[in-house]
C-alpha positions in Angstrom: 4.7 20.9 47.8 7.2 19.1 49.9 10.7 18.5 48.5 10.0 14.7 48.4 6.9 15.3 46.4 8.7 17.7 44.1 11.5 15.3 43.5 9.0 12.5 42.8 7.2 14.7 40.3 10.5 15.6 38.6 11.4 12.0 38.4 8.0 11.1 36.8 8.5 13.9 34.3 12.0 12.9 33.4 10.8 9.2 33.0 8.1 10.3 30.7 10.5 12.0 28.3 13.4 9.5 28.7 14.7 8.4 25.4 17.0 5.5 24.4 19.5 4.9 21.7 19.3 1.7 19.7 22.4 0.4 21.4 21.0 1.0 24.8 17.9 -1.1 24.1 19.9 -3.8 22.4 22.1 -4.1 25.4 19.2 -4.0 27.9 17.2 -6.7 26.2 20.3 -8.7 25.0 19.3 -8.6 21.3 21.0 -7.2 18.3 20.5 -3.7 16.9 19.5 -5.5 13.6 16.6 -7.2 15.4 15.4 -3.8 16.7 15.6 -2.4 13.1 13.7 -5.4 11.9 10.9 -4.7 14.4 10.9 -1.2 13.2 10.6 -2.3 9.5 7.7 -4.5 10.5 5.9 -1.4 11.9 6.1 -2.6 15.5 8.4 0.2 16.6 8.3 3.9 15.5 11.3 5.8 16.8 11.8 9.4 16.0 14.9 10.4 14.0 17.5 13.1 14.4 19.4 12.8 11.1 20.5 9.2 10.8 20.0 8.6 14.6 17.0 6.7 15.9 15.6 8.0 19.1 13.4 5.5 21.0 10.8 6.6 23.5 9.5 4.9 26.6 6.6 3.7 24.5 9.0 2.1 22.1 10.9 0.4 25.0 7.6 -1.0 26.4 6.6 -2.2 23.0 10.0 -3.9 22.5 9.6 -5.6 25.9 6.1 -6.8 24.8 7.4 -8.0 21.4 10.1 -10.1 23.1 7.7 -11.5 25.7 5.2 -12.4 22.9 8.0 -14.2 21.1 8.8 -16.2 24.2 5.2 -17.2 24.5 5.0 -18.2 20.9 3.1 -15.3 19.5 4.0 -14.3 15.9 5.0 -10.7 15.1 1.8 -10.3 13.2 -0.3 -11.3 16.3 1.7 -8.9 18.4 1.2 -6.1 15.8 -2.5 -6.9 15.9 -2.6 -6.4 19.6 -0.7 -3.1 19.3 -3.2 -1.9 16.7 -6.1 -2.8 18.9 -4.6 -1.0 21.9 -3.9 2.1 19.8 -7.6 2.2 18.7 -9.2 1.1 22.0 -7.4 2.7 25.0 -9.9 1.0 27.4 -8.3 -2.2 26.3 -11.5 -4.3 26.6 -11.2 -5.4 22.9 -7.5 -6.0 23.3 -8.0 -8.2 26.4 -10.7 -10.2 24.6 -8.3 -10.7 21.7 -5.4 -11.7 24.0 -7.7 -14.3 25.6 -8.5 -15.7 22.2 -4.8 -15.8 21.3 -3.9 -17.5 24.6 -6.6 -20.1 24.0 -5.3 -20.8 20.5 -1.6 -21.0 21.8 -2.6 -23.4 24.5 -4.4 -25.6 22.0 -1.4 -25.5 19.7 0.9 -26.4 22.6 -1.3 -29.3 23.8 -1.2 -30.7 20.2 2.6 -30.3 20.1 2.8 -32.1 23.4 0.8 -35.0 22.1 2.9 -35.1 18.9 6.1 -35.1 21.1 4.8 -38.0 23.2 4.1 -40.0 20.0 7.6 -39.3 18.7 9.2 -40.2 22.0 7.4 -43.6 22.0 8.5 -44.2 18.4 12.1 -43.3 19.2 12.1 -45.6 22.3 10.8 -48.4 20.2 13.4 -47.8 17.5 16.1 -47.5 20.2 15.1 -50.9 21.7 15.0 -52.5 18.2 18.5 -51.2 17.5 19.8 -52.5 20.9 18.2 -55.9 20.3 19.8 -56.2 16.9 23.1 -55.0 18.2 23.0 -57.6 20.9 22.3 -60.4 18.4 25.1 -59.2 16.0 27.8 -58.8 18.8 26.9 -62.2 20.4 27.7 -64.2 17.2 
């Protein structure tokens, strides 16, 4: 084995066993340690413990990244947990991908409805604004 291949293999091995402290993950993802503990309480993360210290694995780090991405996309923690459960059961991920597609379709439908609702509210606010401006003009011209 060449030294380059050996160093790559060592790097891969060390990445596989890399662990993280709660503070490291909080800093990396710009969230509080309390948030991470909350996700743990919800069953989304499962760090090992050494005494009172939580030790997070690469798997936990990836899950945290997915939790935060899901939140940004509007997925609930329950939906994210459901996806994790599916993946844990079906490593081929076919069922997980089908479920993700269903969730995406649902989210898109929700967002389209919210967009329509926002458009209606904007029209109503514009009408109210114009009414207030008209009334103000009448009051100040007297």
